[in-house]
TORFI-297625 format. One record per residue (C-alpha): residue in one letter; residue number from 1; z, y, x. Coordinates in steps of 0.001 Angstrom, whole numbers, padded with zeros to 6 digits. Example, Ala and Ser with C-alpha at 12.3 -4.5 7.8 and 13.67 -1.06 7.14 Angstrom:
2
<resn A&resi 1&zz 007800&yy -004500&xx 012300>
<resn S&resi 2&zz 007140&yy -001060&xx 013670>
//
This chain:
263
<resn X&resi 1&zz -015538&yy -011543&xx 035741>
<resn X&resi 2&zz -012020&yy -012469&xx 036850>
<resn X&resi 3&zz -010872&yy -008846&xx 036891>
<resn X&resi 4&zz -012297&yy -008175&xx 033419>
<resn X&resi 5&zz -010602&yy -011331&xx 032063>
<resn X&resi 6&zz -007255&yy -010157&xx 033437>
<resn X&resi 7&zz -007702&yy -006717&xx 031874>
<resn X&resi 8&zz -008276&yy -008356&xx 028481>
<resn X&resi 9&zz -005349&yy -010780&xx 028954>
<resn X&resi 10&zz -002951&yy -007955&xx 029834>
<resn X&resi 11&zz -004092&yy -005837&xx 026874>
<resn X&resi 12&zz -005464&yy -003016&xx 029031>
<resn X&resi 13&zz -008850&yy -003243&xx 027302>
<resn X&resi 14&zz -010185&yy -004589&xx 023998>
<resn X&resi 15&zz -013360&yy -004843&xx 021960>
<resn X&resi 16&zz -017039&yy -005062&xx 022824>
<resn X&resi 17&zz -018124&yy -002589&xx 024066>
<resn X&resi 18&zz -014912&yy -002407&xx 026076>
<resn X&resi 19&zz -012352&yy 000226&xx 025191>
<resn X&resi 20&zz -009055&yy 000970&xx 026970>
<resn X&resi 21&zz -005773&yy 000608&xx 025096>
<resn X&resi 22&zz -002988&yy 003206&xx 025031>
<resn X&resi 23&zz -001125&yy 001000&xx 027507>
<resn X&resi 24&zz -003998&yy 001329&xx 029997>
<resn X&resi 25&zz -003965&yy 005108&xx 029691>
<resn X&resi 26&zz -000192&yy 005133&xx 030175>
<resn X&resi 27&zz -000406&yy 003032&xx 033365>
<resn X&resi 28&zz -003160&yy 005161&xx 034930>
<resn X&resi 29&zz -001551&yy 008477&xx 033964>
<resn X&resi 30&zz 001830&yy 007344&xx 035281>
<resn X&resi 31&zz 000407&yy 006205&xx 038625>
<resn X&resi 32&zz -001625&yy 009392&xx 039012>
<resn X&resi 33&zz 001556&yy 011433&xx 038598>
<resn X&resi 34&zz 003966&yy 009353&xx 040670>
<resn X&resi 35&zz 001861&yy 007250&xx 043081>
<resn X&resi 36&zz -001599&yy 008893&xx 043325>
<resn X&resi 37&zz -002519&yy 006970&xx 046506>
<resn X&resi 38&zz -002913&yy 003776&xx 044418>
<resn X&resi 39&zz -005416&yy 005364&xx 042039>
<resn X&resi 40&zz -007699&yy 006819&xx 044716>
<resn X&resi 41&zz -010332&yy 004955&xx 046775>
<resn X&resi 42&zz -009122&yy 006179&xx 050183>
<resn X&resi 43&zz -006600&yy 003368&xx 050700>
<resn X&resi 44&zz -009116&yy 000636&xx 049880>
<resn X&resi 45&zz -011803&yy 002363&xx 051962>
<resn X&resi 46&zz -009457&yy 002547&xx 054968>
<resn X&resi 47&zz -008591&yy -001152&xx 054735>
<resn X&resi 48&zz -012265&yy -002158&xx 054410>
<resn X&resi 49&zz -013200&yy -000088&xx 057476>
<resn X&resi 50&zz -010338&yy -001643&xx 059417>
<resn X&resi 51&zz -011614&yy -005122&xx 058476>
<resn X&resi 52&zz -015009&yy -004254&xx 059945>
<resn X&resi 53&zz -013351&yy -002956&xx 063115>
<resn X&resi 54&zz -011442&yy -006240&xx 063442>
<resn X&resi 55&zz -014742&yy -008133&xx 063182>
<resn X&resi 56&zz -016229&yy -005832&xx 065836>
<resn X&resi 57&zz -013114&yy -006337&xx 067969>
<resn X&resi 58&zz -012425&yy -002598&xx 068037>
<resn X&resi 59&zz -008927&yy -003047&xx 066606>
<resn X&resi 60&zz -006447&yy -005921&xx 066358>
<resn X&resi 61&zz -005287&yy -007706&xx 063233>
<resn X&resi 62&zz -001685&yy -006791&xx 064015>
<resn X&resi 63&zz -002498&yy -003082&xx 064020>
<resn X&resi 64&zz -004194&yy -003321&xx 060627>
<resn X&resi 65&zz -001267&yy -005253&xx 059146>
<resn X&resi 66&zz 001162&yy -002662&xx 060431>
<resn X&resi 67&zz -000919&yy 000201&xx 059028>
<resn X&resi 68&zz -001152&yy -001581&xx 055650>
<resn X&resi 69&zz 002597&yy -002147&xx 055620>
<resn X&resi 70&zz 003237&yy 001539&xx 056226>
<resn X&resi 71&zz 000875&yy 002584&xx 053422>
<resn X&resi 72&zz 002487&yy 000168&xx 050959>
<resn X&resi 73&zz 006011&yy 001234&xx 051924>
<resn X&resi 74&zz 005064&yy 004855&xx 051279>
<resn X&resi 75&zz 003713&yy 003893&xx 047840>
<resn X&resi 76&zz 006840&yy 001910&xx 046941>
<resn X&resi 77&zz 009048&yy 004788&xx 048082>
<resn X&resi 78&zz 007184&yy 007056&xx 045640>
<resn X&resi 79&zz 007491&yy 004541&xx 042821>
<resn X&resi 80&zz 011199&yy 003930&xx 043353>
<resn X&resi 81&zz 011912&yy 007650&xx 043621>
<resn X&resi 82&zz 010435&yy 008156&xx 040136>
<resn X&resi 83&zz 011533&yy 004858&xx 038591>
<resn X&resi 84&zz 013132&yy 006389&xx 035482>
<resn X&resi 85&zz 010132&yy 008610&xx 034685>
<resn X&resi 86&zz 007766&yy 005656&xx 035191>
<resn X&resi 87&zz 009828&yy 003407&xx 032890>
<resn X&resi 88&zz 009907&yy 006057&xx 030151>
<resn X&resi 89&zz 006167&yy 006742&xx 030424>
<resn X&resi 90&zz 005159&yy 003069&xx 030312>
<resn X&resi 91&zz 007589&yy 002308&xx 027495>
<resn X&resi 92&zz 006093&yy 005138&xx 025443>
<resn X&resi 93&zz 002561&yy 003860&xx 026137>
<resn X&resi 94&zz 003522&yy 000370&xx 024990>
<resn X&resi 95&zz 005210&yy 001783&xx 021886>
<resn X&resi 96&zz 002156&yy 003858&xx 020926>
<resn X&resi 97&zz -000039&yy 000758&xx 021282>
<resn X&resi 98&zz 002160&yy -001011&xx 018702>
<resn X&resi 99&zz 002017&yy 001741&xx 016058>
<resn X&resi 100&zz -000079&yy 000666&xx 013074>
<resn X&resi 101&zz 000392&yy 003679&xx 010806>
<resn X&resi 102&zz 002874&yy 005610&xx 008695>
<resn X&resi 103&zz 005307&yy 004041&xx 006235>
<resn X&resi 104&zz 004377&yy 004957&xx 002659>
<resn X&resi 105&zz 008056&yy 004765&xx 001657>
<resn X&resi 106&zz 009752&yy 006985&xx 004247>
<resn X&resi 107&zz 007010&yy 008405&xx 006509>
<resn X&resi 108&zz 008306&yy 006750&xx 009713>
<resn X&resi 109&zz 006071&yy 004869&xx 012161>
<resn X&resi 110&zz 005117&yy 001300&xx 011303>
<resn X&resi 111&zz 005392&yy -000744&xx 014502>
<resn X&resi 112&zz 004499&yy -004312&xx 015463>
<resn X&resi 113&zz 007770&yy -006158&xx 016066>
<resn X&resi 114&zz 008939&yy -009680&xx 016891>
<resn X&resi 115&zz 011777&yy -011417&xx 015063>
<resn X&resi 116&zz 014561&yy -013496&xx 016578>
<resn X&resi 117&zz 012706&yy -016748&xx 015874>
<resn X&resi 118&zz 009392&yy -015552&xx 017282>
<resn X&resi 119&zz 007750&yy -014420&xx 014045>
<resn X&resi 120&zz 005776&yy -011197&xx 014318>
<resn X&resi 121&zz 005584&yy -008530&xx 011649>
<resn X&resi 122&zz 004873&yy -004882&xx 010960>
<resn X&resi 123&zz 008218&yy -003171&xx 010518>
<resn X&resi 124&zz 009308&yy 000378&xx 009745>
<resn X&resi 125&zz 010919&yy 002312&xx 012611>
<resn X&resi 126&zz 013218&yy 003790&xx 009959>
<resn X&resi 127&zz 015118&yy 000470&xx 009765>
<resn X&resi 128&zz 017826&yy -000208&xx 008543>
<resn X&resi 129&zz 017480&yy 002653&xx 006018>
<resn X&resi 130&zz 013905&yy 001529&xx 005269>
<resn X&resi 131&zz 013148&yy -002202&xx 005161>
<resn X&resi 132&zz 009379&yy -002139&xx 004608>
<resn X&resi 133&zz 007693&yy -005095&xx 006394>
<resn X&resi 134&zz 004370&yy -006936&xx 006458>
<resn X&resi 135&zz 003848&yy -010414&xx 007995>
<resn X&resi 136&zz 001510&yy -011048&xx 010949>
<resn X&resi 137&zz 000074&yy -014242&xx 012484>
<resn X&resi 138&zz 002411&yy -015935&xx 014949>
<resn X&resi 139&zz -000204&yy -016711&xx 017641>
<resn X&resi 140&zz -002695&yy -014662&xx 019642>
<resn X&resi 141&zz -002611&yy -011259&xx 021286>
<resn X&resi 142&zz -002455&yy -008379&xx 018796>
<resn X&resi 143&zz -004622&yy -005331&xx 019456>
<resn X&resi 144&zz -004367&yy -002236&xx 017263>
<resn X&resi 145&zz -007886&yy -000827&xx 016926>
<resn X&resi 146&zz -008989&yy 002730&xx 016174>
<resn X&resi 147&zz -010491&yy 001812&xx 012791>
<resn X&resi 148&zz -008293&yy 002951&xx 009890>
<resn X&resi 149&zz -007897&yy 001702&xx 006319>
<resn X&resi 150&zz -008919&yy 004368&xx 003800>
<resn X&resi 151&zz -006535&yy 002964&xx 001173>
<resn X&resi 152&zz -003318&yy 002507&xx 003168>
<resn X&resi 153&zz -003935&yy 004671&xx 006249>
<resn X&resi 154&zz -003145&yy 001777&xx 008609>
<resn X&resi 155&zz -005083&yy 000910&xx 011737>
<resn X&resi 156&zz -006999&yy -002345&xx 011633>
<resn X&resi 157&zz -005678&yy -005215&xx 013751>
<resn X&resi 158&zz -007596&yy -007688&xx 015894>
<resn X&resi 159&zz -006137&yy -011046&xx 016990>
<resn X&resi 160&zz -007368&yy -012429&xx 020319>
<resn X&resi 161&zz -006898&yy -016085&xx 021246>
<resn X&resi 162&zz -008145&yy -017381&xx 024577>
<resn X&resi 163&zz -011337&yy -019423&xx 024222>
<resn X&resi 164&zz -011950&yy -018322&xx 020617>
<resn X&resi 165&zz -013832&yy -015517&xx 018936>
<resn X&resi 166&zz -011604&yy -012523&xx 018133>
<resn X&resi 167&zz -010293&yy -012479&xx 014568>
<resn X&resi 168&zz -010579&yy -009074&xx 012891>
<resn X&resi 169&zz -007602&yy -009299&xx 010571>
<resn X&resi 170&zz -008221&yy -005754&xx 009307>
<resn X&resi 171&zz -005608&yy -003642&xx 007561>
<resn X&resi 172&zz -002268&yy -005550&xx 007538>
<resn X&resi 173&zz -001487&yy -004311&xx 004014>
<resn X&resi 174&zz -004894&yy -005303&xx 002589>
<resn X&resi 175&zz -004647&yy -008664&xx 004351>
<resn X&resi 176&zz -001206&yy -009271&xx 002824>
<resn X&resi 177&zz -002399&yy -008305&xx -000672>
<resn X&resi 178&zz -005400&yy -010643&xx -000380>
<resn X&resi 179&zz -003108&yy -013482&xx 000735>
<resn X&resi 180&zz -000757&yy -012830&xx -002187>
<resn X&resi 181&zz -003659&yy -012834&xx -004644>
<resn X&resi 182&zz -005000&yy -016094&xx -003217>
<resn X&resi 183&zz -001540&yy -017643&xx -003280>
<resn X&resi 184&zz -001071&yy -016607&xx -006915>
<resn X&resi 185&zz -004417&yy -018042&xx -008007>
<resn X&resi 186&zz -003615&yy -021351&xx -006305>
<resn X&resi 187&zz -000181&yy -021672&xx -007920>
<resn X&resi 188&zz -001667&yy -020866&xx -011341>
<resn X&resi 189&zz -004259&yy -023650&xx -011087>
<resn X&resi 190&zz -004896&yy -025489&xx -014344>
<resn X&resi 191&zz -003277&yy -028964&xx -014356>
<resn X&resi 192&zz -005646&yy -031907&xx -014124>
<resn X&resi 193&zz -005613&yy -035637&xx -014890>
<resn X&resi 194&zz -004991&yy -036360&xx -011215>
<resn X&resi 195&zz -001664&yy -034507&xx -011421>
<resn X&resi 196&zz -000208&yy -037334&xx -013533>
<resn X&resi 197&zz 001606&yy -040034&xx -011537>
<resn X&resi 198&zz -000313&yy -043297&xx -011691>
<resn X&resi 199&zz -003750&yy -041817&xx -012358>
<resn X&resi 200&zz -005756&yy -042412&xx -009214>
<resn X&resi 201&zz -009483&yy -041816&xx -008594>
<resn X&resi 202&zz -010541&yy -045069&xx -010349>
<resn X&resi 203&zz -008322&yy -044558&xx -013415>
<resn X&resi 204&zz -009496&yy -040956&xx -013682>
<resn X&resi 205&zz -013124&yy -042084&xx -013555>
<resn X&resi 206&zz -012523&yy -044625&xx -016352>
<resn X&resi 207&zz -010811&yy -041974&xx -018492>
<resn X&resi 208&zz -013607&yy -039458&xx -017963>
<resn X&resi 209&zz -016241&yy -042077&xx -018766>
<resn X&resi 210&zz -014335&yy -042673&xx -022004>
<resn X&resi 211&zz -014504&yy -038982&xx -022874>
<resn X&resi 212&zz -010977&yy -038039&xx -021692>
<resn X&resi 213&zz -011527&yy -035233&xx -019142>
<resn X&resi 214&zz -008511&yy -032956&xx -019655>
<resn X&resi 215&zz -004766&yy -033263&xx -020274>
<resn X&resi 216&zz -005212&yy -031803&xx -023748>
<resn X&resi 217&zz -007751&yy -034497&xx -024596>
<resn X&resi 218&zz -005419&yy -037189&xx -023261>
<resn X&resi 219&zz -002494&yy -035953&xx -025367>
<resn X&resi 220&zz -004428&yy -035338&xx -028597>
<resn X&resi 221&zz -006392&yy -038633&xx -028654>
<resn X&resi 222&zz -005002&yy -041814&xx -030226>
<resn X&resi 223&zz -003776&yy -044249&xx -027496>
<resn X&resi 224&zz -005516&yy -047231&xx -029117>
<resn X&resi 225&zz -008818&yy -045369&xx -029147>
<resn X&resi 226&zz -008466&yy -044495&xx -025441>
<resn X&resi 227&zz -007550&yy -048095&xx -024596>
<resn X&resi 228&zz -010588&yy -049375&xx -026432>
<resn X&resi 229&zz -013022&yy -046993&xx -024695>
<resn X&resi 230&zz -011562&yy -047346&xx -021186>
<resn X&resi 231&zz -010096&yy -050850&xx -020986>
<resn X&resi 232&zz -006725&yy -049439&xx -019888>
<resn X&resi 233&zz -003552&yy -050820&xx -021483>
<resn X&resi 234&zz -001956&yy -048867&xx -024338>
<resn X&resi 235&zz 001405&yy -048977&xx -022515>
<resn X&resi 236&zz -000042&yy -047084&xx -019541>
<resn X&resi 237&zz -001802&yy -044579&xx -021773>
<resn X&resi 238&zz 001393&yy -043805&xx -023716>
<resn X&resi 239&zz 003266&yy -043256&xx -020423>
<resn X&resi 240&zz 000485&yy -040945&xx -019158>
<resn X&resi 241&zz 000534&yy -039003&xx -022424>
<resn X&resi 242&zz 004271&yy -038449&xx -022019>
<resn X&resi 243&zz 003769&yy -037121&xx -018461>
<resn X&resi 244&zz 000881&yy -034940&xx -019642>
<resn X&resi 245&zz 003030&yy -033345&xx -022371>
<resn X&resi 246&zz 005727&yy -032613&xx -019791>
<resn X&resi 247&zz 003236&yy -030980&xx -017430>
<resn X&resi 248&zz 001657&yy -028905&xx -020201>
<resn X&resi 249&zz 005005&yy -027672&xx -021526>
<resn X&resi 250&zz 006164&yy -026894&xx -017991>
<resn X&resi 251&zz 003009&yy -024882&xx -017285>
<resn X&resi 252&zz 003464&yy -022872&xx -020478>
<resn X&resi 253&zz 006999&yy -021986&xx -019392>
<resn X&resi 254&zz 005807&yy -020813&xx -015969>
<resn X&resi 255&zz 006860&yy -023968&xx -014149>
<resn X&resi 256&zz 005228&yy -025137&xx -010943>
<resn X&resi 257&zz 002189&yy -027345&xx -011393>
<resn X&resi 258&zz 002559&yy -030679&xx -009565>
<resn X&resi 259&zz 000146&yy -030961&xx -006668>
<resn X&resi 260&zz -000523&yy -027215&xx -006561>
<resn X&resi 261&zz -000575&yy -025186&xx -003358>
<resn X&resi 262&zz 002736&yy -023432&xx -002672>
<resn X&resi 263&zz 002290&yy -021344&xx 000486>
//
């Protein structure tokens, strides 16, 4: 369980059933080329047999430690001798794991990047000539899955947070478009009585009981008639009507509706 958790945490595997990431393939392929002893069972088998011999008093602990040291030194010598090739191979594996798709504007790779202030986004590798970007959530580990969007040709993204169910964000472009549509519908919300300063839940209830349920009704109805049916002073009603006219005229001109969501 501990080993599997570490593989998930280090982005070597993802999904259920488990699938290896491009980074995992890059690590294994690199070690097989430049330090094959690590990837084979012989080293572990030798150490396990030596442990049994220590228990049977056929060999000393010091001898096993010395043998282990020699094996590890040989491995490190191999790794250091091919340091540049290993760096290039692992860097390419990490880069491939961050590719989401192709830019529709210039054809370059779209890659998951991190900004100076920590924000993450999908950015075009053709930058600065191409400045196409898409926002991504700030938290969680990002895994690029094999599933691809039929509309935009981008790989779907999964966000993994420790202790929570994975969030299948899907295609970054579709997700962004859905967010924009939701944002637009919220900012275009019809103004309500509660948007007027001074009209709280109780005042709104009294107005609605008196037949005044919209801003248009408030503006078009005689103040004295509203006062009579609700018990609210004419002075307050006239002030509310003035605010209502301002809100209505502002909405018609494309102004922001007070109290609306502005993501």
